[in-house]
A tleap script that builds the chain and sets N, CA, C and O, in Angstrom:
source leaprc.protein.ff14SB
mol = sequence {
  NMET GLN ALA ILE ASP ASP VAL ASN ASN ASP
  ILE GLU ASP VAL ALA TYR MET GLU LYS ARG
  LEU LEU GLN ASP GLY GLY VAL LEU PRO SER
  GLN ILE GLU ASN GLU ASN ILE TYR ASP LEU
  PHE ARG ILE THR LYS ALA GLN ASN ARG GLU
  ASP ARG PRO LEU SER SER TYR ALA ALA HIE
  ALA LYS LEU ARG ARG LEU SER THR GLU GLY
  GLY CLYS
}
set mol.1.N position { -0.426 -13.804 -21.594 }
set mol.1.CA position { -1.368 -13.947 -20.501 }
set mol.1.C position { -0.910 -13.210 -19.247 }
set mol.1.O position { -1.738 -12.711 -18.485 }
set mol.2.N position { 0.383 -13.138 -19.031 }
set mol.2.CA position { 0.905 -12.454 -17.843 }
set mol.2.C position { 0.489 -10.986 -17.830 }
set mol.2.O position { 0.136 -10.455 -16.777 }
set mol.3.N position { 0.525 -10.323 -18.989 }
set mol.3.CA position { 0.168 -8.908 -19.067 }
set mol.3.C position { -1.299 -8.700 -18.709 }
set mol.3.O position { -1.638 -7.728 -18.034 }
set mol.4.N position { -2.169 -9.599 -19.151 }
set mol.4.CA position { -3.592 -9.487 -18.820 }
set mol.4.C position { -3.792 -9.656 -17.323 }
set mol.4.O position { -4.569 -8.923 -16.712 }
set mol.5.N position { -3.100 -10.612 -16.732 }
set mol.5.CA position { -3.187 -10.817 -15.287 }
set mol.5.C position { -2.698 -9.582 -14.537 }
set mol.5.O position { -3.292 -9.191 -13.533 }
set mol.6.N position { -1.620 -8.967 -15.018 }
set mol.6.CA position { -1.097 -7.762 -14.377 }
set mol.6.C position { -2.107 -6.626 -14.421 }
set mol.6.O position { -2.307 -5.930 -13.425 }
set mol.7.N position { -2.743 -6.436 -15.571 }
set mol.7.CA position { -3.752 -5.377 -15.707 }
set mol.7.C position { -4.938 -5.658 -14.799 }
set mol.7.O position { -5.436 -4.756 -14.125 }
set mol.8.N position { -5.394 -6.911 -14.779 }
set mol.8.CA position { -6.514 -7.265 -13.903 }
set mol.8.C position { -6.159 -7.041 -12.437 }
set mol.8.O position { -6.992 -6.574 -11.660 }
set mol.9.N position { -4.927 -7.372 -12.056 }
set mol.9.CA position { -4.498 -7.141 -10.680 }
set mol.9.C position { -4.424 -5.653 -10.364 }
set mol.9.O position { -4.787 -5.234 -9.265 }
set mol.10.N position { -3.957 -4.853 -11.316 }
set mol.10.CA position { -3.906 -3.402 -11.105 }
set mol.10.C position { -5.311 -2.831 -10.910 }
set mol.10.O position { -5.527 -1.989 -10.038 }
set mol.11.N position { -6.263 -3.290 -11.722 }
set mol.11.CA position { -7.654 -2.823 -11.599 }
set mol.11.C position { -8.207 -3.209 -10.229 }
set mol.11.O position { -8.856 -2.401 -9.565 }
set mol.12.N position { -7.951 -4.431 -9.816 }
set mol.12.CA position { -8.426 -4.893 -8.509 }
set mol.12.C position { -7.744 -4.139 -7.374 }
set mol.12.O position { -8.377 -3.851 -6.359 }
set mol.13.N position { -6.442 -3.812 -7.534 }
set mol.13.CA position { -5.734 -3.024 -6.526 }
set mol.13.C position { -6.383 -1.663 -6.335 }
set mol.13.O position { -6.560 -1.207 -5.205 }
set mol.14.N position { -6.736 -1.018 -7.434 }
set mol.14.CA position { -7.380 0.299 -7.357 }
set mol.14.C position { -8.732 0.174 -6.668 }
set mol.14.O position { -9.064 0.986 -5.804 }
set mol.15.N position { -9.509 -0.832 -7.039 }
set mol.15.CA position { -10.822 -1.034 -6.416 }
set mol.15.C position { -10.677 -1.293 -4.912 }
set mol.15.O position { -11.452 -0.775 -4.108 }
set mol.16.N position { -9.681 -2.094 -4.545 }
set mol.16.CA position { -9.468 -2.390 -3.134 }
set mol.16.C position { -9.045 -1.137 -2.372 }
set mol.16.O position { -9.498 -0.902 -1.252 }
set mol.17.N position { -8.174 -0.334 -2.983 }
set mol.17.CA position { -7.743 0.903 -2.341 }
set mol.17.C position { -8.942 1.830 -2.124 }
set mol.17.O position { -9.078 2.432 -1.058 }
set mol.18.N position { -9.811 1.945 -3.134 }
set mol.18.CA position { -11.006 2.779 -2.991 }
set mol.18.C position { -11.904 2.247 -1.870 }
set mol.18.O position { -12.470 3.018 -1.095 }
set mol.19.N position { -12.023 0.943 -1.799 }
set mol.19.CA position { -12.836 0.321 -0.747 }
set mol.19.C position { -12.290 0.673 0.637 }
set mol.19.O position { -13.043 1.064 1.529 }
set mol.20.N position { -10.969 0.531 0.806 }
set mol.20.CA position { -10.353 0.824 2.108 }
set mol.20.C position { -10.492 2.301 2.465 }
set mol.20.O position { -10.771 2.638 3.616 }
set mol.21.N position { -10.299 3.188 1.480 }
set mol.21.CA position { -10.432 4.616 1.746 }
set mol.21.C position { -11.861 4.973 2.113 }
set mol.21.O position { -12.086 5.842 2.956 }
set mol.22.N position { -12.830 4.313 1.491 }
set mol.22.CA position { -14.227 4.551 1.814 }
set mol.22.C position { -14.548 4.054 3.218 }
set mol.22.O position { -15.177 4.763 4.003 }
set mol.23.N position { -14.115 2.837 3.533 }
set mol.23.CA position { -14.407 2.245 4.835 }
set mol.23.C position { -13.670 2.946 5.969 }
set mol.23.O position { -14.261 3.251 7.004 }
set mol.24.N position { -12.389 3.198 5.774 }
set mol.24.CA position { -11.558 3.719 6.860 }
set mol.24.C position { -11.565 5.241 6.965 }
set mol.24.O position { -11.409 5.792 8.055 }
set mol.25.N position { -11.744 5.912 5.839 }
set mol.25.CA position { -11.611 7.363 5.869 }
set mol.25.C position { -12.814 8.134 5.381 }
set mol.25.O position { -12.810 9.365 5.406 }
set mol.26.N position { -13.848 7.434 4.938 }
set mol.26.CA position { -15.024 8.121 4.453 }
set mol.26.C position { -14.806 8.866 3.144 }
set mol.26.O position { -15.536 9.810 2.840 }
set mol.27.N position { -13.812 8.453 2.367 }
set mol.27.CA position { -13.507 9.099 1.095 }
set mol.27.C position { -14.334 8.432 0.001 }
set mol.27.O position { -14.316 7.208 -0.129 }
set mol.28.N position { -15.050 9.219 -0.779 }
set mol.28.CA position { -15.878 8.683 -1.848 }
set mol.28.C position { -15.048 8.391 -3.095 }
set mol.28.O position { -14.072 9.089 -3.372 }
set mol.29.N position { -15.438 7.352 -3.853 }
set mol.29.CA position { -14.708 7.048 -5.088 }
set mol.29.C position { -14.641 8.241 -6.043 }
set mol.29.O position { -13.635 8.413 -6.732 }
set mol.30.N position { -15.673 9.057 -6.100 }
set mol.30.CA position { -15.643 10.217 -6.996 }
set mol.30.C position { -14.550 11.202 -6.585 }
set mol.30.O position { -14.003 11.905 -7.435 }
set mol.31.N position { -14.228 11.262 -5.293 }
set mol.31.CA position { -13.138 12.119 -4.831 }
set mol.31.C position { -11.784 11.549 -5.260 }
set mol.31.O position { -10.857 12.299 -5.567 }
set mol.32.N position { -11.678 10.248 -5.279 }
set mol.32.CA position { -10.430 9.586 -5.636 }
set mol.32.C position { -10.163 9.699 -7.129 }
set mol.32.O position { -9.017 9.865 -7.548 }
set mol.33.N position { -11.221 9.608 -7.934 }
set mol.33.CA position { -11.064 9.611 -9.392 }
set mol.33.C position { -10.444 10.896 -9.915 }
set mol.33.O position { -9.883 10.907 -11.010 }
set mol.34.N position { -10.535 11.964 -9.161 }
set mol.34.CA position { -9.954 13.244 -9.587 }
set mol.34.C position { -8.488 13.379 -9.192 }
set mol.34.O position { -7.854 14.388 -9.502 }
set mol.35.N position { -7.951 12.386 -8.519 }
set mol.35.CA position { -6.571 12.444 -8.039 }
set mol.35.C position { -5.648 11.638 -8.942 }
set mol.35.O position { -6.090 10.788 -9.714 }
set mol.36.N position { -4.367 11.922 -8.828 }
set mol.36.CA position { -3.351 11.172 -9.559 }
set mol.36.C position { -3.215 9.793 -8.912 }
set mol.36.O position { -2.877 9.695 -7.733 }
set mol.37.N position { -3.471 8.742 -9.663 }
set mol.37.CA position { -3.489 7.389 -9.111 }
set mol.37.C position { -2.129 6.973 -8.579 }
set mol.37.O position { -2.054 6.224 -7.605 }
set mol.38.N position { -1.050 7.442 -9.198 }
set mol.38.CA position { 0.286 7.077 -8.731 }
set mol.38.C position { 0.589 7.720 -7.384 }
set mol.38.O position { 1.247 7.115 -6.539 }
set mol.39.N position { 0.111 8.948 -7.183 }
set mol.39.CA position { 0.265 9.576 -5.870 }
set mol.39.C position { -0.519 8.820 -4.814 }
set mol.39.O position { -0.039 8.636 -3.695 }
set mol.40.N position { -1.721 8.378 -5.161 }
set mol.40.CA position { -2.527 7.615 -4.207 }
set mol.40.C position { -1.851 6.299 -3.831 }
set mol.40.O position { -1.838 5.922 -2.659 }
set mol.41.N position { -1.287 5.594 -4.823 }
set mol.41.CA position { -0.567 4.354 -4.518 }
set mol.41.C position { 0.629 4.631 -3.617 }
set mol.41.O position { 0.861 3.909 -2.648 }
set mol.42.N position { 1.381 5.670 -3.934 }
set mol.42.CA position { 2.559 6.010 -3.136 }
set mol.42.C position { 2.152 6.312 -1.699 }
set mol.42.O position { 2.799 5.860 -0.754 }
set mol.43.N position { 1.084 7.073 -1.543 }
set mol.43.CA position { 0.627 7.464 -0.209 }
set mol.43.C position { 0.109 6.258 0.569 }
set mol.43.O position { 0.436 6.095 1.745 }
set mol.44.N position { -0.692 5.417 -0.073 }
set mol.44.CA position { -1.276 4.288 0.658 }
set mol.44.C position { -0.250 3.209 0.982 }
set mol.44.O position { -0.466 2.412 1.895 }
set mol.45.N position { 0.861 3.169 0.254 }
set mol.45.CA position { 1.903 2.175 0.534 }
set mol.45.C position { 2.992 2.703 1.467 }
set mol.45.O position { 3.925 1.976 1.809 }
set mol.46.N position { 2.875 3.954 1.875 }
set mol.46.CA position { 3.900 4.553 2.733 }
set mol.46.C position { 3.961 3.819 4.072 }
set mol.46.O position { 2.941 3.382 4.605 }
set mol.47.N position { 5.176 3.695 4.602 }
set mol.47.CA position { 5.394 3.002 5.873 }
set mol.47.C position { 6.187 3.897 6.818 }
set mol.47.O position { 6.898 4.807 6.392 }
set mol.48.N position { 6.046 3.617 8.106 }
set mol.48.CA position { 6.894 4.286 9.088 }
set mol.48.C position { 8.345 3.955 8.792 }
set mol.48.O position { 8.637 2.909 8.214 }
set mol.49.N position { 9.244 4.822 9.176 }
set mol.49.CA position { 10.670 4.587 8.934 }
set mol.49.C position { 11.121 3.268 9.553 }
set mol.49.O position { 11.938 2.555 8.970 }
set mol.50.N position { 10.595 2.941 10.732 }
set mol.50.CA position { 11.000 1.711 11.413 }
set mol.50.C position { 10.526 0.462 10.673 }
set mol.50.O position { 11.133 -0.602 10.798 }
set mol.51.N position { 9.448 0.586 9.906 }
set mol.51.CA position { 8.887 -0.562 9.198 }
set mol.51.C position { 9.465 -0.753 7.802 }
set mol.51.O position { 9.225 -1.782 7.169 }
set mol.52.N position { 10.217 0.217 7.318 }
set mol.52.CA position { 10.782 0.135 5.967 }
set mol.52.C position { 11.990 -0.798 5.960 }
set mol.52.O position { 12.728 -0.863 6.943 }
set mol.53.N position { 12.194 -1.514 4.868 }
set mol.53.CA position { 13.390 -2.352 4.782 }
set mol.53.C position { 14.642 -1.476 4.700 }
set mol.53.O position { 14.618 -0.385 4.129 }
set mol.54.N position { 15.717 -1.969 5.273 }
set mol.54.CA position { 16.982 -1.240 5.227 }
set mol.54.C position { 17.598 -1.350 3.842 }
set mol.54.O position { 17.483 -2.378 3.175 }
set mol.55.N position { 18.247 -0.286 3.425 }
set mol.55.CA position { 19.026 -0.369 2.190 }
set mol.55.C position { 20.228 -1.261 2.465 }
set mol.55.O position { 20.567 -1.503 3.623 }
set mol.56.N position { 20.871 -1.747 1.422 }
set mol.56.CA position { 22.034 -2.609 1.630 }
set mol.56.C position { 23.137 -1.842 2.359 }
set mol.56.O position { 23.835 -2.410 3.200 }
set mol.57.N position { 23.298 -0.553 2.041 }
set mol.57.CA position { 24.312 0.261 2.718 }
set mol.57.C position { 24.008 0.367 4.211 }
set mol.57.O position { 24.895 0.178 5.042 }
set mol.58.N position { 22.752 0.668 4.550 }
set mol.58.CA position { 22.370 0.811 5.956 }
set mol.58.C position { 22.492 -0.517 6.702 }
set mol.58.O position { 22.889 -0.540 7.867 }
set mol.59.N position { 22.155 -1.619 6.038 }
set mol.59.CA position { 22.269 -2.934 6.675 }
set mol.59.C position { 23.723 -3.275 6.971 }
set mol.59.O position { 24.033 -3.793 8.044 }
set mol.60.N position { 24.622 -2.987 6.022 }
set mol.60.CA position { 26.049 -3.249 6.254 }
set mol.60.C position { 26.594 -2.356 7.364 }
set mol.60.O position { 27.387 -2.809 8.190 }
set mol.61.N position { 26.177 -1.099 7.391 }
set mol.61.CA position { 26.628 -0.190 8.444 }
set mol.61.C position { 26.148 -0.679 9.809 }
set mol.61.O position { 26.893 -0.630 10.787 }
set mol.62.N position { 24.897 -1.153 9.872 }
set mol.62.CA position { 24.368 -1.657 11.133 }
set mol.62.C position { 25.127 -2.903 11.583 }
set mol.62.O position { 25.423 -3.056 12.768 }
set mol.63.N position { 25.444 -3.793 10.641 }
set mol.63.CA position { 26.216 -4.990 10.980 }
set mol.63.C position { 27.613 -4.625 11.475 }
set mol.63.O position { 28.109 -5.222 12.431 }
set mol.64.N position { 28.255 -3.636 10.820 }
set mol.64.CA position { 29.585 -3.202 11.276 }
set mol.64.C position { 29.507 -2.652 12.697 }
set mol.64.O position { 30.356 -2.958 13.534 }
set mol.65.N position { 28.479 -1.834 12.965 }
set mol.65.CA position { 28.321 -1.270 14.312 }
set mol.65.C position { 28.118 -2.373 15.338 }
set mol.65.O position { 28.726 -2.360 16.409 }
set mol.66.N position { 27.262 -3.323 15.002 }
set mol.66.CA position { 26.981 -4.423 15.943 }
set mol.66.C position { 28.224 -5.280 16.175 }
set mol.66.O position { 28.468 -5.725 17.297 }
set mol.67.N position { 29.006 -5.512 15.129 }
set mol.67.CA position { 30.186 -6.363 15.283 }
set mol.67.C position { 31.267 -5.659 16.113 }
set mol.67.O position { 31.978 -6.313 16.876 }
set mol.68.N position { 31.397 -4.333 15.974 }
set mol.68.CA position { 32.400 -3.610 16.764 }
set mol.68.C position { 31.940 -3.468 18.207 }
set mol.68.O position { 32.765 -3.505 19.120 }
set mol.69.N position { 30.648 -3.308 18.430 }
set mol.69.CA position { 30.147 -3.198 19.799 }
set mol.69.C position { 30.229 -4.528 20.511 }
set mol.69.O position { 30.509 -4.576 21.709 }
set mol.70.N position { 29.984 -5.624 19.783 }
set mol.70.CA position { 30.020 -6.950 20.376 }
set mol.70.C position { 31.438 -7.424 20.662 }
set mol.70.O position { 31.646 -8.288 21.515 }
set mol.71.N position { 32.409 -6.865 19.956 }
set mol.71.CA position { 33.791 -7.275 20.131 }
set mol.71.C position { 34.490 -6.587 21.280 }
set mol.71.O position { 35.625 -6.936 21.605 }
set mol.72.N position { 33.840 -5.610 21.910 }
set mol.72.CA position { 34.469 -4.876 23.026 }
set mol.72.C position { 34.383 -5.615 24.312 }
set mol.72.O position { 34.863 -5.130 25.337 }
savepdb mol mol.pdb
quit
């Protein structure tokens, strides 16, 4: 049952993405259907660098910097 739910969610995700592109950007579903769906998902999920989660390496580096600056 989990696999069916996943497929249904994927179908709904695509429909929702098409809806948002139509409403926000005036892009027609027929224009989207000719594109690579994985590229569209990647593009629509893209975030500003400031909004992206830190990698574990970057988080540890930031903590080290903060701890050395706070100890001065």
